[in-house]
N, C-alpha and C positions, 0 to 999 in steps of 0.2 A: 358869741359862744366861747371865746377864749379870753384869758387875761394875761398881763405882762407881755413877755416876748413870745407869746404863743402865736405860732405861725399857722394860719388857717389856709390849708391847701384845699381849695374848693374845686371839686370836679363838677362843672356845670353840666347839667342835663340839657342836652340840646334836643330841641323838638322841632322837627320840620316835617313839612308835608310835601311829598314829591308829587310831580304832575301825574304819575301813574299809580298813585295810591300807596306810596312807600310808607312803612310804619315808622314809629318813633324809635330812634336809636339814642342811647344815653351811656355816658362813660363818666365815672365819678372817682376822684381820689381825695381823701380827707386826711388832714394832718392836724392834730390837737396838741396842747401843752404850752407851757410857758417858754418864753424865749430864753435860750441858753440852758435849758434843763427841763425837768419834769415838775409837775405841780400836783398837789393833792386835790382831789375832787370830792372826797367823802370817805366814808367807812363802809365796810361790809357788815354782814350780820353779826360777826364776832368782834366788831370794833376795830378791825384791822384797817388801817388807812389804805385807800386805793390809790394806785399810781396811774397817771395818764402819761403814756409814752408817745413818742413821735411815731406815727403810723406811715407805712409805705404805700405803694400803689394798690388800689382796690379796683378791680376791673369787673365789668359785666360783659355779657356777649353782645356783639353787634349783629344785627339782622339785616339781610340785604335780599331784595327780590331778584329772582333770576330773569333773564331775558329783558333787561332794561333797554328801552328804545328811545330815550331822550337824546337830544343833541349834545348837551353838556355832560361832563363826567358825573357819575352818580355819587352823591355825598353819602359817606359812611358814618362819620362821627368826628369828635374833636378831642385831642389830648391837651391837658393843661396841668402845670405844676404850680404849687403855691409859692415856689421860689421865683416864679416868672414875674418880673416887675415891668414887663413890656418895654424893656430898654434894649432888647436885642442881644442880651448876654447869654441867653439860653437857646440852645438848638435842639430840636426834637429829631430823634433817629428811629426809623422803622426797619425791621428785619423779619425774615420768616417766609412763609409760603406766598409767593407772588409779590413780595415787596419789591418795589421799584418797577415792576412790569404791570401786574394787575392792580396793585394798590400803590398809591403815592401819598406822601405826607408833606404838608407845608412846614418846613423846618422852623419857621418863625412863629406861625400861629398854631401848629399842631393839627390842622384840619386834614382828614383822611378822605380820599376819593378813590372810586373804582374807575379804571380807565377803559375797561372793555365790558362787553356783555358777558354775563356768566351763565353757565348751564348747570343746574343742580345734578342732572343725570351724568355729567362728566365729573364733577367734584362737589360734594355736599357742604363742606366747610373748609376753612383755611385757618391755620394757626400762625399767629404773628407775635413778635416781641417788640416792645417799645421802651425807650429810655430818654432822659433829658441830660444833656452834657453841656459843659461850659464851652462857649463858643471859642474863647481865647485859649484856655488850657486844654480843652478837649477831654476834660475829666468828667466822669459821670457824677451828676448831682444826685441821682436817685438810682436805686437798684433796678436792674432790667426786669420787666414784668411781661407776662404772656397773656394774650387774650385771643379770642376766637371770633371769626366772622362767619356766621352760619347763613347759608343760602336758603331762602324760603322758596318752596316749590310752587309752581303754577301748572295748570293742566295744558301742557304743550306736547304731549305724546299720545298718539292713538294706540289702542290695543292691536297687537300683532299675533297671528296664529303661528303655531310651531311648524305647521306644514301647509302647503298650498300647491296642488290640491290634495285632498284625502281620497283614498280608495277603500271601499268596504264591500262586503258580501253578506247577504242574509238569505236564508233558505226561503224559497217560495212557499206559499200557503202557511206562513208563520202567523201565530195569533197576534192580537192587538197588543201593543206595548212591548214587543220584542226589541231588546237592545240591539242596535246596529253597531255603534261605536261611540267614542267620546272625543270631542274636539277640545283644544285648549288654546287660549289666547293670553298673552302677557302684556302688562302696561309698565313702561319705564318710569312713570311718575312715582312720587313718594306715597307709599301706601299708608303712612302714619299721619299724613297731613290732608285732611279733607277726604273727598271721594274721587280724587283724580285717578286713582288706580283701581277703583272698584268696578269690575267688568260684569256685564249682563249680556246673555246670549239670546238671540232670537233667530227665527227662520224667515228668510226673505223669499226663497223659491223652493218648492218641493211639497207644498201642501196640496191636497189633503193626505198625501201618502205617508209623510213622516213629520215628526215633531222633535223639538229640542228642549231640554230642561234649562231654564234661564240661568241658574246659578252654577250648574255643573258642566254644561255643554254635552250632556248625554243625548244622543239621537236615538229615537225609538220609532217603531212602525206606528202609523196612525190609522191604518186600515187593516182588517183581518183578511187572510186568504188571498193575498196578492198572487196572481198567476204569472209565472215566467213566460208561458207560451203566449200570453196576451201582451205583456210588456216586460222586457228583461232589464233594461238599463234606465236609471233615474239620475238626474242631476239636482243636487240640493245646495242652496246657497245659505250659509250661516253668517250672521252678523254678531260681532262682539263690540259693545259700547261701554265707555267708562262713565264716570259721574253717576254710577248706579242706574244708568239708562235715562237720566234726566235730560231735559232739553239743554242743548249747549255742549253736551259731552261729545268726545271724539269717538270714532268707530272704525273698525276694520272688518273685512269680509274674507271668507274662504269658500272654495267649492268642494263639495263632497260627491264623488261618483259612486253610486250604490248599484250593485248588480245583484239580481235575484239568482241565487244558485238553484240548480235543478234538483228536484226530488221525483221519485218514480210515482207520479200521480196520473199517468196516462197509460192505457193498455195499447198493445199493438193492434193495428187494424189492417185488414185486407182491402185494397182499393175496390176490388170486385168480389162478388160472391161466387162467380162461375168463371173458370179458366178452361180454354180448349187448346190442345196442342196436337200437332200431327207428327207421327213417328213412323219412319219406314220400317217395314218388317225385317229388313236386313240389319237393323241396329244390333250390335253385339252386346252381350251382357257386360255391365259395368259402365256403359256409356250414359251420358246425361240425356234425359228425354224431356225434362221440363224444369223451369226455374221460376220461382215465385218470390215476390218481394212485398212484405208487409211494411207499413209505416208506423212510426212511433214518434209522437210529438216531443218526447223526452230526448235527452242527449247523453252521450258518453255511456257509462256503464248502465244507466237506467234505460237505455234504448236497446240493450242486448235482448235478443229473443231466440226462441227455440221452436222448431217445427217437428210435427209428428203426424203419422197417418193414423187416423182414428177408425176408418172403415174403408173397405175396398171390395170390389167384386172379384178381384184376383189377388188374394191375400199375400201370396208368396212371389208375385211377379215384380214388385217395385219396392224401392227403399227411398228414404228421404234423409238428408243431412243438412246441417246449417253451415253456411260459409261465414265464419266469424269476422272476416274482414269487410264483407259487404252486407252481412245480416240477411242473406238470401236463403231460401229453401231450395235445395237442389234434389230433384227426383231422378234417381238412377234406375236402370233396368237390371233385374237380377236373373231373369230367364229369357230365352229367345222368344220373340214374338212370332205369331203365325196368323197371317191375314185370313187364311182359309178356315181356321178354327174359331178365332175371336177377333172381331174388327174394332171394337171399342172397349176401353177400360175406364172405370170411374173410381176416383179416389176422393176421400174426405180428409182435408188437411186442416190441422189445428195449429195455431201459433199462440205462444204465451210468453210473458215476461220471464227472462232468465233470473232476474234479481228483483222479485217483488218487494215492495215496502209494506211491512206489516201495519203501518199506521193508516194505510189507505185501502186495505183489503175489504173493509166493511162497507165501503160505498163506491169502489171503483172496480170494474170488471178487468181481469188480467188476461183473458184469452179471446180469440176470435177464430172463426172457421170459414173455410171456402171449399167449393167443389172443383175438382180437376178432372177433366174429361180428356182422355188420350185416344186419338183416332189413328188406327193402324193403316198405313198406306201399303198397297200391294206392290211387291217388287219381284221381278223375274229372278227366281232363285235357282241355284244349281241343284242338281239331283241330291237327294239325301239318302244315305245308306240306312238300312234298318238296324244296324248295329254300329257302335263306335269302332269296334275292332273284331276280327275273326281269328279263331284258332282252329287249325285243321291238323289231321294226323294221317300219315301214310307210312306203310312198311318200306323198308329200304330195298326190298327185293321186288317192288312193284315195277311193272313194265312201263315203258314210255307210252304216253297216251292215257294212262290211268287218271280218272277223275278223282280229285282229292276232296273237293267240296264246291260250294258255290256262294257267291255274294249276291246281294239284292239291293238295288237302289231305285228310287222313283222320283219323278218331278213333283215337288210339293205344290206347284202352281195349279190353278184350275185348268190350264191347257193340257196338262198331263202329257207332256212331250215324251216320246220314246227315249230310252237311255242306251248308250253304247258303252261297253266296258273295254278296258285295256289295262295293260300292266306298265307301270313306270319302270322303264328299263334301267334307270339309274339305280334301282334297288334290286335288279336281277341282271347283272352284267353278263353272267354266263349263260343266260337264256335257258334256265332249267325249267321254268314254268310258263304257262300261258293261260289266258282266260278267253272263254267264248264271248265274242262281242255282243251277242244277243241275249243269252240267258245267264251269263255271269258264272258259268262253270269253270272252275280252276282245275287244270290238268297238267300232267308232266310232259316235258319235251325230252328229257333224258333220264337215265337211271340214276338212282341216288345211292349214297354210301353214308350210313350214319356215322361210321368211324371218322370220316373225313369232315363232315359238317352235320351235327345233330339237329340244328335249327336253321330255318330259312325265313327271313323277314322280307316281305315284299309289300308293295303298295299297289292297290287296284284303283284305277281312275274311272269314274263314271261321268260321262259327258252327255249333255243334252243333244239329241239328234238335230233339232231345229236351230240350236244356238251352241255351236261347239266351244265358244268362249266360256260358257258356264260349265264348270266341272268341279268335282269334289273327290276326295281321296279317302281311302279307308285302309288301315294297316292289316295285313294278313300274316299271321304267325303260323308257320308250318313246322310241325314236329315230326322228325323221322323216327319211326319205331324200329327197335332193334330186331334183327334176325340173326340167328346163330350161323354166321357165315365165316367165322374166323376160328382157326384151330389154335389151341394153347401152345405156347412155347416156353423155353426156359426164361425165367424172370431176369437172369443176368448171365454174363459169361463166367464160367467156372474154371478156375485153374486148380486141378486136382492132382495130387500125387499119392503114391502108395509106397510104403517103406519095403525094402527087400526082406526085412525080417517081420513083416506083418503076419498076424494070426488070422485064421479063418473066421468069418462072420464079424470082422472088425469094420466099423463104420468109418469110411474115409471122406465122405462128403454128404451134405444135406442139400437137396435141390428143391426149388419151388418153381411155380409156373405163373404166367400171366396170359390174359386173353383180352383182346380189344373189344369183344362183345360185353354187354351188360345185361345178363339175364335178370329177370324179376326177382327170383329167389336167391340170387347171389351165385358166385362161382363154386363149382365142385369139380376138382381135377382128380384123375386117376392115373397112376404111374405104373408102368410095367416094362419088362425087358422085351426088346424086339424078338419076334418069334424065331427068326433065322439065327439069332445069336444065343438063344436060350440053351441049346444043346451043348456047346463047348465054351460056355461063358466062364470067364475068370472072375466075374463080379456078378452080383445079384442086386435086385432092387426091392426095398421094403417100403410099401405105401403106408405113410403115417396117418392117413385118414383126415388130415387137416390141411390138405392142399400142398403138402410137402412130402418128400420121400428121401430115404437114406440109401446111399450106395455102400454095399457091403462086399468084403472080399470072400472068395469061395475056397481059397486054399491058404496054406500056411506061409509060404515064402514065394518071393519073386526074384528074378535075376536080371539086373540092369544090363549086364553084358549080353545076355541072350535076347532080351526084348526090352527096350526102354520105354515104349509107348503102347498103351492099349486104348482102343476106341470102343466106348460102351454106348450102344444105341438104346435110347430111352424113349418109350412111346408114352405120350401124354394125351389123354382124352378128356373132354368136358362132359358134363352130365346133362346138357341141354339137348333139345331136338331141333333139327337133326344133329346127331352127335358128330363132332369134329375132333380129329386127332392129328398128331404130327409126331414124326420121329426126330429126336434131337440127339446129337452125338456129343458124348462127354469124353474128353481126352484126359487120360490118366497117365501121368509120368511115373516111372519107377525111379526111386531115389534111395540113396544110402542114408540111413538114419541112425541116431544113437539109441541107447537103451530106452530113453524116455519117449522115443518116437519123433524127435526133432530132426528135420531134414538137414543133411550135411552136404550131399553131393548128388547132382542129377546130371543128365546128359547136357551137351552144349546148348541145344535148343531150349531145353528146360530152363537152364540158367538165364538165357536171354529173356525168355518170357517171364521168369521170376523177377527179373530186374524191371519189368514193366514195359519192355519194348516189343511190339509185335512185328511181324514180317513186313507189313505195310509201312510201319514207321521206319524200319531199317532201309527199305527201298527209297523212301522219301529222302532220308539223310544222304544216301549214296548219290541220288540224282542232284541234290543241292550241291554236293562237293564237286561233281563233274561240271556243273554249270559254272561254279566259281573258278575252276581251273581254266575253262575255256575263256572266261572273261579276262583272266590274268594273261593268258597267252596272246589273246587278241590285242590287249593293251600294250604288251611288250613289243609286238610287231609294229604297231602304229608308232610307238616311240622311236623304234629303230629307223623306220622309214622317214620320220621327220628329221632325225639327226643326220641322215645320210647326205653327203655332199659329193657331187661329181667333179673331180679335178679337171681342169682345162688341159693340163699337160701330164700325160701318163709317164713318160720317160724323157729323160734329158736328151736322148738321142733322137727322139721322134719329133722333129721340127718340120712341119709341112707348110704348104702355102698359107694356110690359115693357122696361125699360132694357136688359136683356141681349139683344143682337142676334146674329144668325147670318149665314152667308154666303148667305142666300136672302131673297127679299122676304117670304116667309111669307104668311099669310092674314089679317093684321090681327088684330082682336080675336077672330075666330072660330078663329084658330090657337091651340089650347089644348095643343098637344103640347110647346111649349117652356117651359111653366111650370105651376105648380100652381094651378089655378083656385080651389081652396079657400082658398088664401092671400089672394087678392084679395077674396073674399067675407067672409072672417073674419080680419082682420089679427091678432087676438089669438092665432090658432092658431100664429103664428110663434114665440110664446114657448115652445111645447112642443118644437119641433124646430128646430135651427139648421142642419140638413143641407141643402145646396143640391141642387136637382134639375135645374138647367139646365146644370151643368157638373160633370164628374167631378174630384174633388180629386186633385192629383198628389203631394201630400206631407202627412204627418201633422203637420209642424211649422208653427206659425203664421207665415205669410209676412209680410215687412215691406212695407207698402203705404202709399201716400199717402192721407190722409184728405181728402175733399172737404168744405169748409166752405160750407154753403149761406148765402146772404145772409139777413138777418133778415126774418121774415115781417111782414106787415101787422099793425098793432095790433088790427085787428078779427078777425084769424084766429089767435088765440093757440092755439086747440086744434090747428089744422093745424101751427103752428110746433112746438108741443110734440110732436106725433106724429112730425114729420120728425126732430127732434132725438133722439127716442127710438130711431127707426129708424137714425139715423146712428150712435148710440152702440152699438147692437146689432151693426151691420155692422163697426164698428171692432174689436169683440171677437170677431167670428166667424172661427175659424181656416180655414173653407172658402171665404171670400170671395176673389175674384180680386185680383191685385196691381195693380189700376189703378182709377181713379175710376169708380164705378157707383152706380146707385140701385137697391137691391134691391126695395123696395116703395114705391109712391107713392099708390095708391088708398086714400082714406079718406073714408068716407061721413059722418063725424061721429058723435058719441056718441049722437045720437038716431035714427040710421038703422035702420030695421027691414027694409028691402028687401034691404040688403047686396048691391046689384047689382054686376055685374062691372065696369062702367065708371062713372066719376064724371060722365059727361055727363048722365045722367038723375037725378042726385041733387039738382039745383037746380030748384026750382019757379018761382022768380021771379028777375028780373035782380038784385034788390037783396039777395038772400040771400048771395051771394058776390061778392067783389071781387078779381079776379086781375090787376089792373093792375101789381102789384108784380113780376110775373114778368118784365116787360120790363127791370127793373133788375138782374136776375140774370145778365145776359150772354148771349152767343150760344148757349150750351148750351140755354137755355130760350126761345129765340126762337120755336120752333114752338108751344110751349104759350102763349106770350104772344099769338101771332097767333090761336090757336084760342079762347082764353078772354077775353083782354083787349081784343080789337079790336071794331070796329063790327059785324062779321058774326058775333059770338059767338052770337047767337041762332040764326042759321041753322045754325051749327055744332052747337049743342046740339040743334036740331030734327033735324038729320040724324043 
């Protein structure tokens, strides 16, 4: 094909047959022209010579089957350059998708192999680049060219449904061919290569109720009028197969759960045509006497029903309603039952669909009826009054024992037990009325006063004589009729004054009246001056004919100094029968007025009354003031008594055997009530108890007190000095001692005393035994003792 130095690069088409039916792969690269340049090969149509240039790599696609299962690497193809003289100077290089991992090349021969099994569903083609380089210089002998290895698909994936399982609903009683739902399956194989991805649907389970369209997967009903009440749930298995359903194709299945939804195609039905119920005659109105339950094969809203009474032998005795939660018919009582009057009641009850379906009305009944028989049971009932309540009237001047009216009750049972009447005393606490136990006559026990209580409401009890536990009550309303038994009086208290310069026939006051009675035609009062005052009256009365009257003066002037107060007797009469009248006194004060008639000065009492203080109010104020003064005085006396303290020593000169003194002279040494005589007789006994008996301690805390230091005793009386110092120390530490100077114990007979006499006067037998002259050195507090024991008359004192 070439001349001269034309290098022919021949891409040999390799043909090989793989053990698994691999197709033919070919790669060709052609180079033409003369060696060292280009050569003419001819001319074109215009006579222009054509040039033949050196051509580069020309590649075709390589094709490779997926899922190769051979033991050796799968052969792809061969690369060859026309510059390759098979002397090992050219090295082939491969790069791109999977080069070196999925695809390898023999760098000497250019053979390409696949090292792994390939999956078209993972990657459909691979793009690679090839070039020939000088093995020594590593320079490219040809330009890099790109080629593609395309993976041929095989049917290695089965169809898969988008869901598994499917759920669908279709109304019951649907016509033939009603669409239920559509299922969809997908195949991962190449849809453009053969039939590997062409899916066909078929039904494996669910016939003859449903069918599926082979190409679309639409499921339809295959039977008309399928009844939910017969069968509600269906399981359908759908198969999807590739290769257009041909033999050898792969398949997948899914499950479709189809439920028939309810329609209102069934009417409600009573299980029985006749119902009987027993009802006690004591059942109160509003209570349930019967409950009926109809059945409906439908569910939900389609099973809702309503009940009604179509006919009854007692039209107004019963009522029926529907319990929406249980769909039951509830029969209730509207009026009381009476076994003695009617023992059975018959009702005709109808039940119907609350929500009928118009599509089924032409061939399905929507109602049903049943008969209900109510049997009344006899019950021992309490007596029944002939009225629900009684209204009676009586005049307020009726005497005790007057019969006002009567009540009547009877036993409604066939036994006709006698009835006994009584009054519920809780409604008649004052025992004003009573009732005859046999005939029910209501009469008075006391007289009545309409003005005190115009109405009386009592309850009468009727009890069966044979069974006292059975009783009934009836209210009795007693109205007290008015009798003219009250005289009219002034409507209010009037404070009236007349000016000293008043003119004759001048109106100084308008009075009105009130009456506790309530005549039928209303009040009519008549005013007049009392007969005994009409002759020398200073005032007169003018009846205004409207239940008021004016008080008028009868002379021109009045003198406050001569007479400051006038009492005007006014007679007020009513117009009812019997006529009642009363005399009311109007007090008129005489006051000094200005020219316009305005009051300026009245007497002292008038001023007080004008200020709004009555005599009773003044007395109350005075009494309150006196009580307050008494409380203040009593409180002051108590405070003074609490603060009062009795001194133990009244005078500095009054020092007796017991230093603690009181507010009385006492009885001297014979007065033993103020101290403990045993202490004087036995001084050592004070060591056992420190509690004072001559004064009650006021606090438990040791008081702060001044300690009296006695002057030193005589040298010859060391025992007395020691005794006094001991007692002084004891009293300093005594918490019950008074907070001032005192001597608790002074009598000391000496250590050799056996008599332990009460007084120290008899403890000395001779004048030389004791020397008390040092007492005069102790100050004025001991002057009395100094005079008694240290003076010249000491002997006489001791003798006394």
